[in-house]
C-alpha positions as CSV (number, residue, x, y, z in Angstrom):
1,M,-3.0,-14.5,-34.2
2,R,-0.8,-16.5,-36.7
3,T,-2.4,-19.6,-38.4
4,Y,-0.4,-22.6,-39.6
5,Q,-1.0,-26.0,-41.4
6,T,0.9,-28.2,-39.1
7,I,1.0,-26.4,-35.7
8,E,-1.6,-24.4,-33.6
9,V,-0.8,-21.6,-31.4
10,D,-2.5,-19.6,-28.8
11,K,-1.9,-16.6,-26.3
12,I,-2.7,-17.8,-22.6
13,L,-2.2,-16.3,-19.1
14,E,-3.0,-12.7,-20.1
15,N,-1.2,-13.1,-23.4
16,Q,2.1,-13.5,-21.7
17,V,2.5,-17.3,-22.6
18,A,2.3,-18.8,-26.0
19,H,0.9,-22.4,-26.2
20,I,2.2,-24.3,-29.4
21,R,0.5,-27.5,-30.4
22,L,1.9,-29.9,-33.0
23,N,-1.1,-30.6,-35.2
24,R,-0.4,-33.5,-37.6
25,I,-2.5,-35.9,-35.7
26,D,-2.9,-38.4,-38.5
27,V,0.9,-39.1,-38.3
28,H,1.2,-38.8,-34.4
29,N,2.8,-35.4,-35.0
30,A,5.7,-36.7,-37.0
31,M,7.9,-33.9,-38.1
32,N,8.3,-32.9,-41.8
33,L,9.9,-30.1,-43.4
34,Q,6.8,-27.9,-43.5
35,M,6.2,-28.7,-39.8
36,I,9.9,-27.7,-38.7
37,T,9.8,-24.5,-41.0
38,E,6.5,-23.5,-39.4
39,L,7.9,-24.0,-35.8
40,L,10.8,-21.8,-36.8
41,E,8.5,-19.1,-38.0
42,C,6.3,-19.4,-35.0
43,F,9.3,-19.1,-32.5
44,S,10.5,-16.1,-34.6
45,W,7.3,-14.4,-34.3
46,I,7.1,-15.0,-30.4
47,E,10.7,-13.8,-30.2
48,E,9.8,-10.3,-31.8
49,D,6.8,-9.8,-29.2
50,Q,8.4,-8.6,-25.9
51,N,5.1,-9.3,-24.1
52,F,5.8,-12.9,-24.1
53,R,7.4,-14.4,-21.0
54,G,7.2,-18.2,-21.8
55,V,6.2,-20.9,-24.3
56,I,4.4,-24.3,-23.6
57,L,5.1,-26.8,-26.3
58,S,2.6,-29.9,-26.5
59,G,0.9,-32.1,-29.1
60,N,-2.7,-32.4,-30.1
61,G,-4.0,-35.9,-30.8
62,G,-2.8,-39.5,-29.7
63,S,1.0,-38.4,-29.5
64,F,3.3,-35.6,-28.5
65,C,5.7,-36.3,-31.6
66,A,6.5,-39.7,-33.0
67,G,9.9,-38.4,-34.3
68,A,10.6,-37.5,-38.1
69,D,8.1,-38.4,-40.8
70,I,9.3,-41.5,-42.2
71,N,8.2,-40.5,-45.7
72,W,10.2,-37.4,-45.3
73,M,13.1,-39.3,-44.0
74,K,13.0,-41.7,-47.2
75,E,12.8,-38.8,-49.4
76,S,15.6,-37.2,-47.8
77,G,17.9,-40.2,-48.0
78,S,17.3,-40.1,-51.9
79,Q,18.1,-36.5,-52.3
80,D,21.4,-35.0,-53.3
81,Y,24.1,-34.3,-50.4
82,E,23.7,-30.7,-50.2
83,T,19.7,-30.7,-50.4
84,S,19.6,-33.3,-47.7
85,L,22.1,-31.4,-45.6
86,A,20.2,-28.1,-45.9
87,D,17.1,-30.0,-44.6
88,S,19.2,-31.4,-41.5
89,H,20.3,-27.9,-40.9
90,Q,16.7,-26.7,-40.6
91,L,16.1,-29.6,-37.9
92,A,19.1,-28.6,-36.0
93,S,18.3,-25.0,-36.3
94,L,14.9,-25.8,-34.6
95,F,16.4,-27.5,-31.6
96,N,19.1,-25.1,-31.2
97,T,16.5,-22.2,-31.4
98,I,14.4,-23.8,-28.7
99,Y,17.6,-24.3,-26.5
100,R,18.7,-20.8,-26.9
101,F,15.2,-19.2,-26.9
102,R,15.3,-16.0,-24.8
103,I,12.3,-17.1,-22.5
104,P,11.6,-20.5,-21.0
105,V,10.1,-23.2,-23.2
106,I,8.3,-26.0,-21.3
107,A,7.4,-29.2,-23.1
108,V,4.3,-31.5,-22.1
109,V,4.6,-34.8,-23.8
110,H,2.2,-37.9,-24.0
111,N,2.1,-41.4,-25.6
112,N,4.6,-41.7,-28.4
113,I,7.8,-39.6,-28.2
114,Y,10.3,-41.2,-30.5
115,G,13.5,-40.0,-32.2
116,G,13.3,-36.5,-33.1
117,G,10.4,-35.9,-30.8
118,I,12.7,-36.8,-27.8
119,G,15.2,-34.1,-29.3
120,L,12.4,-31.6,-29.5
121,M,11.5,-32.0,-26.0
122,A,15.2,-32.3,-24.8
123,A,15.8,-28.9,-26.1
124,C,13.2,-27.5,-24.0
125,D,13.9,-26.2,-20.3
126,V,11.6,-28.5,-18.4
127,V,9.7,-31.3,-19.4
128,Y,6.4,-32.8,-18.0
129,A,5.5,-36.3,-19.2
130,E,2.1,-37.8,-18.8
131,M,2.0,-41.4,-17.3
132,D,1.3,-42.8,-20.8
133,S,4.4,-41.5,-22.4
134,Q,6.5,-44.0,-24.4
135,F,10.2,-43.1,-25.4
136,R,12.4,-44.6,-28.0
137,F,15.7,-43.8,-29.9
138,S,14.4,-45.7,-32.9
139,E,17.1,-44.3,-35.5
140,V,19.4,-47.3,-35.6
141,R,16.5,-49.6,-36.6
142,L,16.2,-47.5,-39.4
143,G,19.9,-47.6,-40.3
144,I,20.7,-43.9,-39.3
145,T,21.7,-42.3,-36.1
146,P,20.4,-39.7,-33.9
147,A,22.8,-37.1,-34.7
148,T,21.1,-33.7,-34.6
149,I,19.4,-34.5,-31.2
150,M,22.2,-36.0,-29.5
151,P,23.8,-32.5,-28.1
152,Y,20.6,-31.9,-26.4
153,I,20.0,-35.6,-25.0
154,L,23.6,-35.4,-23.4
155,K,22.6,-32.4,-21.4
156,K,19.9,-34.5,-19.9
157,I,21.3,-37.8,-19.6
158,P,24.7,-39.4,-18.8
159,V,26.8,-40.8,-21.6
160,S,26.5,-44.5,-20.6
161,V,22.8,-44.1,-20.4
162,A,22.5,-42.5,-23.8
163,K,24.7,-45.3,-25.4
164,A,22.3,-48.0,-23.9
165,K,19.2,-46.4,-25.0
166,V,20.4,-45.6,-28.5
167,Y,22.3,-48.8,-29.2
168,T,19.2,-51.0,-28.3
169,A,16.6,-48.8,-29.4
170,E,14.6,-50.0,-26.3
171,R,11.3,-48.5,-25.5
172,F,10.9,-47.0,-22.0
173,N,8.3,-45.6,-20.1
174,A,7.6,-42.1,-18.3
175,F,9.1,-43.4,-14.9
176,E,12.2,-44.9,-16.6
177,A,12.5,-41.4,-18.3
178,L,12.2,-39.7,-15.1
179,R,14.9,-41.9,-13.4
180,I,17.5,-41.2,-16.0
181,G,16.8,-37.5,-16.2
182,I,15.3,-36.9,-19.5
183,V,12.0,-35.8,-18.1
184,D,11.5,-33.5,-15.0
185,E,8.1,-34.6,-13.6
186,V,5.6,-37.3,-14.5
187,K,1.9,-36.3,-14.2
188,K,-1.4,-38.2,-14.7
189,K,-3.0,-38.5,-18.1
190,G,-4.4,-35.2,-19.0
191,E,-2.8,-33.1,-16.2
192,G,0.5,-32.2,-18.0
193,I,-0.8,-29.0,-19.5
194,E,-2.1,-27.7,-16.0
195,A,1.2,-28.2,-14.6
196,A,2.9,-26.4,-17.1
197,I,0.3,-23.5,-16.7
198,T,1.2,-23.6,-13.1
199,F,4.8,-23.5,-13.6
200,M,4.5,-20.6,-15.9
201,R,2.4,-18.8,-13.3
202,E,5.3,-19.1,-10.9
203,V,7.6,-17.8,-13.7
204,L,5.6,-14.6,-14.3
205,K,6.1,-13.7,-10.5
206,G,9.7,-13.3,-11.3
207,S,11.6,-10.5,-13.1
208,P,11.6,-10.8,-16.9
209,V,15.2,-9.7,-16.9
210,G,16.1,-12.0,-14.0
211,V,14.4,-15.1,-15.6
212,N,15.8,-14.5,-19.1
213,V,19.3,-13.6,-17.9
214,S,19.5,-16.7,-15.6
215,K,18.5,-18.9,-18.6
216,E,21.2,-17.7,-20.7
217,L,23.7,-17.8,-17.7
218,I,22.8,-21.4,-17.1
219,N,23.0,-22.5,-20.7
220,D,26.4,-20.8,-21.2
221,L,27.7,-22.3,-18.1
222,S,26.8,-25.7,-18.9
223,D,27.4,-25.8,-22.9
224,G,31.0,-27.1,-23.3
225,V,31.2,-27.9,-27.0
226,L,27.7,-27.0,-28.3
227,D,28.8,-24.5,-31.0
228,D,28.3,-24.0,-34.5
229,A,30.9,-26.3,-35.6
230,M,29.3,-29.1,-33.5
231,I,25.9,-28.4,-34.9
232,N,27.3,-28.7,-38.3
233,K,29.0,-31.9,-37.5
234,T,25.9,-33.5,-36.5
235,C,24.2,-32.5,-39.6
236,E,26.8,-34.0,-41.8
237,I,26.8,-37.3,-39.7
238,L,23.0,-37.5,-40.0
239,V,22.9,-36.8,-43.8
240,S,25.9,-39.3,-44.5
241,A,24.0,-42.0,-42.6
242,K,20.9,-41.6,-44.4
243,Q,22.6,-42.1,-47.7
244,T,24.0,-45.4,-46.7
245,E,22.7,-48.9,-47.9
246,D,21.7,-49.6,-44.3
247,A,19.6,-46.6,-44.2
248,Y,17.8,-47.4,-47.5
249,E,17.3,-51.0,-46.4
250,G,16.1,-49.7,-42.9
251,M,13.4,-47.5,-44.5
252,K,12.4,-50.1,-47.1
253,A,12.1,-52.8,-44.3
254,F,9.9,-50.4,-42.3
255,F,7.4,-49.8,-45.1
256,E,7.3,-53.6,-46.0
257,K,6.9,-54.4,-42.2
258,R,9.7,-56.9,-42.2
259,S,13.0,-57.2,-40.3
260,P,15.9,-55.5,-42.2
261,N,18.7,-57.4,-43.7
262,W,21.6,-55.1,-42.7
263,K,24.7,-54.7,-45.0
264,G,26.9,-52.7,-42.7
265,R,27.5,-50.1,-45.2
């Protein structure tokens, strides 16, 4: 079994399902470059093992994923454009890897799911949210934009709803997330994993070829413009936003625990 610093992974259901758990508990599983790299490596390992029929993605500790690690984001904003662009491509590659993965990927989320954490779950095929879940597109309050996650968000919710949630950065609960369609079911606290396991047991009753080809077909028929050019564009938009004065002020205000003084540039 593979071992990692920022995630944990087990084989369950007679070694046919991989259970990946985000494991940066001290920062509510906020993603940094190491976690992104390890998740990509883990999915690559699962991809190579033809015995796997599905993946469950969840988070250890108090939250599923509080978005991108603010320290990493701050550091990224001070990097040169090409380095920051490479980091953004890693993040975009993770979302696309999950979305395009050959077998079903089921997310189980709880408590804080912000920014990139919403993108992480939105790239999955099915999402179970426990009742304590709280969602927020927090990027605009930091002077940036939810660029790399947006292709997957817009596959889940209407454009007008996405605009309202992103523009205001409002916090919304599991039942609102269910209403707008960004999660598929709401479960009681502590029951999300069992629901995902029950789902996977049903998946395992089907033909591997039938399930996997169906996933590919559904994605292909619903994709629209989610191609390499669009993914590259989202990375460029994110990096450009991170290098603005507003992004610098947003990060600085966050660490200083004050309201930002936006410059509009």
